[in-house]
N, C-alpha and C positions, 0 to 999 in steps of 0.2 A: 516243426511242422508235423501234423498228424499224418500218419501212413497206415490208413485203414486197409486191412487185408480182407479180400472178398474170395469166396470159394468159386471153383470152376462153373458151377451151375448158374450162379449170379453173373459171371462174366458172359456165359453164353446168352443169357436173357438180355443183358444190356447191349450186346452186339447184334441184336435182331432175332433172338431165339434161334441161333445157329446151333448145329450139332457139335458134338465132341470132335468128330472128324474134321469138321471145318476149322475149328480152333487148332487142331493138330496141323492142318495144311498151312495155316497162317504162321504158326510157329516155325514151320520148316521152310518158309519162303522169305529169304532175306530181304527181297525187295519191299515187302509189306512193313518190316521193322516192328512186328507185333511184340508187345512187351513180354519179357520173359517171366515165368511164374517163380514163386518162392515155394520150396517144398518143405512141408513140416511132416516128417514121417514119410508116408507114401502119398499124401494129399497135396494138391496143388492149389495155391492161393496167389492172387494178383494184388498189387497195390491199386486201390481204387482210382487214385488220381492219374496213374499211367494209363489205365484203360480209358478213362474220360479224355484225357488229352489225345490218345491214339484215335479215338472215334471223331473227335473234333478235327484232327488233321486229316482224316479220311474224307470227311464232309467237305472241308476246305479244298481239298485236292480235286474232288468230283465237281465242285463249283467252278474251279479253274479249267477244267477239261470240257465243260459244257459250252 
């Protein structure tokens, strides 16, 4: 299975053009279960499939709450 890595700015755009601080808060909130980044040097990358799955799970949870 291909595991494409995407940089932090792409993750922020995919998640609704949120700020870096918002991503930091999501990472530090265990209840949200936000995917953990992969570090290459000092740069953060995420597996694209994990971000897509997380967004879909958030959308599904919001539909169930409505």
